[in-house]
N, C-alpha and C positions, 0 to 999 in steps of 0.2 A: 719637741711638738706638745706644743698644753692639752691639756686632756679637755674632755668635753663637758661643759658644766649645763646640766640639766635639773631644772622643777618637775616634778611631777605630781599633780592632784587628782587625787581618785576620789568621786563624788559617792557616795554611799547611802545608804535610809538613815538622816540620823545627824551624818558627821561626814565631815571632809578630813582626809588622810594628806598630808603635805611630805613629801620626801624629795632633798636636795642629794642630788649626786655628781660625783667628778670622775669621768669614766664612768666606772660600774664601781665604785666603791660610796655607800649610802653617808654622808656627813651630817645631815641635819633632819630631823624628824618632829611632826607634831599632828597634833589632834586636832579640829575645831570642831566640836559636836553643838550643832545648831541650835536645840533648846535649852543648853549652858552654857552658855558665852561667856568666857573670862571679861570681857567687856574693857580691855585693854583699849584706848585712843574716844571712848565714850566724852563727850563735853556735855556736861550739866550746870543748869543754874541751882545753884543750891542756898543750904539756908543753914547758918552758923546752930548748931544745938547748944555747943558748951565749949570754953575752951579752958583747956588744962595744960597751967601753965608748967605743974611738974612735968609731964611728960614733954614739952615746948611742941605743943600744937592744939587744935581743936578737932572735934568733932562737927561731920557735915552731913545734913542730911542731903540724900538725892532724891530726883525725881521719881521710883520706882517705890519708895517708903525706904530703902536701908540706909544705911549710914558708914563713911569714908572716914577714915584718918586723915587731915592733910599738917602736915609737920611744917615746921615756924619756915626753914628755908625755903618751903614751896609758897608759901602764904603769900608774899610781897611780888605781883606780877612785875613790877618794873626793876628789881633786883637783879644784878649784874651776876654772873658767877664769880666768884670770889669774893664777893661783897660782902662786908658783913651783915649777920643776921640780926634783926629786928627782936625782940621780946615776943612773942604769940598776943601776950595783952595789947600791945601798942599798936596789933594789925589789926584785927580780927575785934568784935561785939556779939556777944549771943541773939540772936535773930536778925543776926545780918544777912543779906543776901550776897552770896558771892558763885562767879561761874570760873568752874572745875572741869578739869581733865582727868579722867581714872590713868594713871601713869605707872600701877603695880595692881596685879588682881589679886581677890581675896585667896587666901590660900593658909594651910596648916590652920585652921579656925580662927584666924584674923579676915577682917574684914578689907576692902580695895584700900589703896592709898590714893590719894591724888594732890595734883598743883594746881595751883592759882596763876600760874604762867600760862596762859593759851595768847592766843591771836586777837592782839584787838578788835578786831573785825565781832568776834566772839564774844568779847566783852563787852562791844556795843549793843550787840542783839539778847545779851542779858540783861542790861540795862534797860528794854524797852518792857520787857515783863514783871509781872507781879507774883507769879503763881511757878511754882518746881516746874521746871521742863526738862526735858533733852535734849538739848540744842545741836548735837551731830550724834549719829551712832556711829558706830567705830566702823573702820574699813574692813573687808574680809582680811584674814589672818594672810591668807597671798598676796594682797594687794602691803602688805605692814612690812612682811619679810621682804618684798620687790624694792620698797623705799627705803629700808634703813639697811641694804648691804648692796654687791655687785649684782647687776643683771646677767642671770646664767644666759646661755646662746639662746638655749630651747627650755620654753614653759610650755607642757602638754597638761591639759585638761582632760578628762572622758566623759564632762559633761557640757551641753553646748551651753545653755542656760549660764550656768556657771563662767564660762567662758565668755559670753558676752559681757557680764557682770564686771569679770577684770579690765575688759578691753576698755568699758565706759570708764571706769576707774583712772585708769593708766593709760592714755590713751597713745601714749608716747612707745607704747610698746608691744602696743595690739598686731603690729607684724611678727612676733615672734610669737603668740599665744596658737597654739594648736590644739586641733581637736582628736584625740583619740576615739578611733572607729574600728568595728571589727568583733567577733565573739569572744578574742583574747583579752584577761583583763589589763590594766595598763600596768600596776605589778605583778611582775612574774615571782614566781616560787621563790626563787631567791630570796628577791627583798621583801616577801612576806614572813620568810621564815627569820631574817633577821629581826624582822619587826618586834616578830612574836618573842625571837628571845630577849628583848630591853623589860619584860616583864620577870627575867629572873633574876637571882641576886649573885650570881655567877657568872663570871667571863672567863671565857677558853680561848687564852690565843693561840694560832697555831704554831709559834714559833718555841711555846713552851710555857712560859706566868701562866697564872690565873688570877683572876681578878678576882674577888669578894668583895659587895656595894652590902653596907648599911644604910637606911637611912633613919633619923632620930628626929624630934623637935629641934634638937641645938644643935648637930650638927650631920654631914654625910661622913660617915668611913669609909675609906677605901684602903683593903689590906691586899697589898703584892704576895702573891706565895709561887715560889719554886723549888723544885727538887732534882735530883742527879746532880753531876759532877764528882770526878775525883780528885784526890789533893786538893791542898790548902791553895795553891796558884791557880786550879784550874776552878776550880768552886770563885774564886776571885774575882776572873774574866768573866766569867757564867752569870753572877751576881750584877755585875758592870752594864753588861750585855741586857741581860734581863729587865734592871730596873728601866734602862733607855727604851727600849721595847714596851716596857710596861706602861711609862709617862705618855709614851705616843697613843693608844688605846684610851689610857685615861683621860683624857684630853677629848678626844673622840665621845667617849660615853657621857660624858658630862654635856657635850651638846646634845647628844639622841634621846639622852633621859631628861632633860633640861635640870640638872641638879644648879642647886644656887646656895647662897648663903655661904659659911666655912666647910670645908671640905679638906678634912683631913687624911693624910696617907701615908700607910706605913709600908715602906719601902723597903726588900727583899734583903737580908743582911746590910744594914746600913754603915758606911766605912766612919772611921772615927775622926780621920784628919778632917781639914777645915775647908785645905783645897778639893777633895774629893767630893765633898758638901756641894761645894760652891758651885762645880762644874753640872752635878745633877740638879740643882736649882736652874741653873741658867738650861740646859734642856730642859725643863719642867714650863720654863718662861718661852722658851722656843714652841712648843708644844702647844702650847694655849693660848698662839702669837694670832693664830686664825680666828678665835672665839670671837664671833660678836659682839656680844658684851663685854670682853675686855676685863677678865678676871684679872687681880693682883695674885702674884705668888709671892710669900710672903717671907718664905725663907723656913727655916725647921726649927721647930721649937724645943727646948730643953727638951722634952720625951721623947725628941729626935724625930717628932713629925712634919714632913711637908705639908706647910698648910698655904691652902687658897681661896680667895674669898670672892667669890663670884656673885654679880649684882641678883636681887631677885625679881622679877617681871613677873613671869607666869608659873601657875604652880608646877611643881616636879610632875614628870610624866606615870609616875606609881600613885600621885593625889587624882590623877586625872581616871586614871585606869581604877583605882580602890583603894586600899592602903593604903599608905605608903610604910610598909614593914619590910624585913629582911626577903620577901620574898610577895608580892603584892596578891591580894584574896580581893579577886574580881568582884564589883558592886553590880546588885540587879540590874544596872542601867548597862554597865559594860556586855555583862552576858547577852542582855536584849537586844544591842545593838549587831553582838555580833550575831546572832542567831537571823538578825532581821537583815542583813548583808547575807549571810548564804542563804538566807529562802528566794534573794533576788540571782543572785548568781547562780543557783538551781533551775528558775525560771530563764533566765537567761539562754542558759545550755541546753534545756525542752523545751521550746516553745511552742503553746497549747492551753490549756488551762494550769492556771496556777498553782504550785504546791502550797502547802499549808503548815503552819509550823504549832508544834505539840509541846511546850515546856510547863516548868514547872509555874504553880500560881505567881510566885513572888517575880519572875519574869515575864511571864503573861502581862503582869500589871503595870509592869515598867514601860513594857512595849509600847501596851495603851495609852501608856504619857507620851510617848513619843512623836506627837501630832506632826513633827519635819518627818520625820521618819515614814509613817502612814500615808503623810499624805504622795510621796514620792512613790511605795510603790504604789501606791491607789493609780498613780499617773501611768506607772507603765505596764500595769492589771487590766485595767478598763474598770477597778472595786477595788473596795480595801481587801486586805487578805483575812482570811482565816485567821485565828489565835484562839489554840483549845488547852485550857488550862486545865493539866492532869497532875493531882495532889501527889499521883504514885510515883511519878522521875522524885530523882533525886533532888534539894532544895531549890539547886540554881540550874537543871537537867533541860534540857532541851533537843531536838529531832525536826528534821525536815523531813515532811513524809507528803506523797503521794494525794492529790488533795480527792483521787475516788476510792482511796483504803479506805478502812471501816471506821 
């Protein structure tokens, strides 16, 4: 019997958290921060700022004042897949208006990437304008997920307004979209614990292997570590089993953490025979087969690393949470939204006078900048929550306290 597939969408102050489940197993996760959108899917009437033949592309000014990179292979709206790419100088000139869609989010210090291959109706809409403009906002992340892959049997949202918005955006799925009600949170403790673990660089697999994940500007390195086993033959069999188990979990962690670009995997005790390596490459291809971004398993490098290339679309989870180093250093925004979510849950659990947040000044400043989150709480509390800056706390420290406390 096929296991039930569900999409859960928890709408907290300032952010939405999306979890995809197959049975009780988490297979995908994403954060949608309302004040910090990744902008994938936006359509702009932009203007070419500079044509750069050396980069085979052009920089385009967008309606919000930012810039995006338009590669030559995406600059011709009529080019078919596989057709020859014309030089960028033959396609665009400086000062020219162009309708583009954001196809890849800004990440790693680089701006967004756009494509001019958009629907003819949108190109026509841009032709009737002179000033830079946002022609179409990005759909909610849930709508993009649902449009890109197979539709889950159940879609459960804990916010009525967002459920209505999704039903309006995807009327064909309206009957599958349900609203979660009641005092219990949509994500149980098991799910919350697993999501929290995604910020850690080490993954412990129940059957024995351990993964260590390190994100660098050039690539993501994943090391597989095993221990135990006695005797040469027993150790060999243990390595083979551990490596196959590790590959299945690596493919899952890549999706959950949204790792992309070059991924170099250092398997445990890699065998020297070509047939054994080919078997592991095939096992990796099978493990990554269900990934919606369709990564390519290239095989083993001369150094013995299994190389995988996954398309970059949105920032990795580590970058969204804070600083993508070996262990995530949370940003003030991440801490502030976590604190506001706890404030909201405390208020839901104890109806009456809403609690207040006491936090380090940097956290309070970040919270005050989250207009969507504060509006969310104000709608439920009947007023804006109390935020108290306390320099005596640790740099990113915070606590939720009863509003009647001194």
